[in-house]
C-alpha positions in Angstrom: 136.3 26.4 92.7 134.7 25.9 96.1 136.2 29.1 97.5 134.9 31.1 94.6 131.4 29.8 95.1 131.6 30.5 98.8 132.7 34.1 98.2 130.0 34.7 95.6 127.3 33.3 97.9 128.6 35.4 100.8 128.5 38.5 98.8 125.0 37.8 97.5 123.9 37.3 101.1 125.3 40.8 101.9 127.8 39.6 104.4 131.2 41.0 104.8 134.2 38.7 105.3 134.3 39.8 108.9 130.7 39.1 109.6 130.7 35.7 107.8 133.9 34.6 109.5 132.4 35.4 112.9 129.2 33.6 112.0 130.9 30.3 111.0 133.6 30.5 113.7 136.7 31.0 111.7 139.2 33.8 111.5 138.8 36.4 108.8 142.3 35.5 107.6 141.3 31.9 107.2 138.2 32.8 105.3 140.3 34.8 102.9 142.4 31.7 102.4 139.3 29.6 101.7 137.9 32.1 99.3 141.2 32.4 97.5 141.3 28.7 96.9 144.4 28.0 99.1 145.0 24.3 98.8 146.0 24.1 102.5 142.4 25.1 103.5 140.6 22.3 105.2 137.8 20.5 103.6 135.6 20.7 106.7 135.9 24.5 106.7 134.6 24.5 103.1 131.7 22.3 104.0 130.8 24.5 107.1 130.9 27.6 104.9 128.8 26.0 102.1 126.2 24.7 104.5 125.9 28.0 106.3 125.2 29.7 102.9 122.9 26.8 102.0 125.0 25.9 99.0 125.1 22.4 97.6 128.2 20.6 98.7 128.3 18.6 95.5 130.9 21.0 94.0 133.2 19.9 96.9 132.5 16.2 97.0 131.9 15.2 93.3 135.5 16.1 92.3 136.7 13.9 95.1 134.4 11.1 94.0 135.9 11.3 90.4 139.4 11.5 91.8 138.9 8.4 94.0 138.0 6.5 90.7 141.1 7.9 89.0 139.0 10.0 86.7 139.4 13.7 85.9 136.4 15.8 86.9 135.1 17.7 83.9 135.3 21.4 84.6 132.1 22.0 82.7 130.3 20.2 85.5 131.6 22.6 88.1 129.0 25.3 87.3 125.8 23.4 88.0 123.6 23.1 91.0 124.0 19.6 92.5 121.2 19.8 95.0 118.9 17.4 93.0 121.8 15.0 92.3 122.7 15.0 96.0 119.2 14.0 96.9 119.1 11.3 94.3 122.4 9.9 95.6 121.0 9.9 99.2 117.8 8.2 97.9 119.9 5.5 96.2 122.1 4.9 99.3 119.0 4.7 101.5 117.1 2.4 99.1 120.0 -0.1 98.9 120.7 -0.1 102.6 117.1 -0.2 103.7 116.6 -3.4 101.7 119.8 -4.9 103.1 118.9 -4.0 106.7 115.3 -5.2 106.3 116.6 -8.5 105.0 118.9 -8.9 107.9 116.1 -8.0 110.4 113.5 -10.3 108.8 113.3 -13.6 110.8 113.6 -16.6 108.6 110.3 -18.1 109.9 108.4 -15.1 108.4 108.9 -16.5 104.9 106.8 -19.5 106.1 103.9 -17.4 107.4 100.9 -17.2 105.0 100.2 -13.5 105.9 103.7 -12.4 104.8 104.1 -12.6 101.0 
């Protein structure tokens, strides 16, 4: 699925396989493998290609997330744009960790100060 999205976005951008491969620093043969969906293609190459084309990487990482939870990724979800969902996930991670870090960095005597509620 990722390879197909990369190929479609590359074509929409008007780039040939040769031009695109050169731009992202991979061989044209390897780009063909990625676009063909070869299972031996490396995840990081998919990410580099997707980022260069300004594609959401959710279509790469969400199936992995489902798999890590022993769940099948519904194919119907493969066709959406995950940009907003990615931002919401980052917001959630930041929010949870900022609170935790702030708590760890707050000196215990601050709770006794009248100017700190």
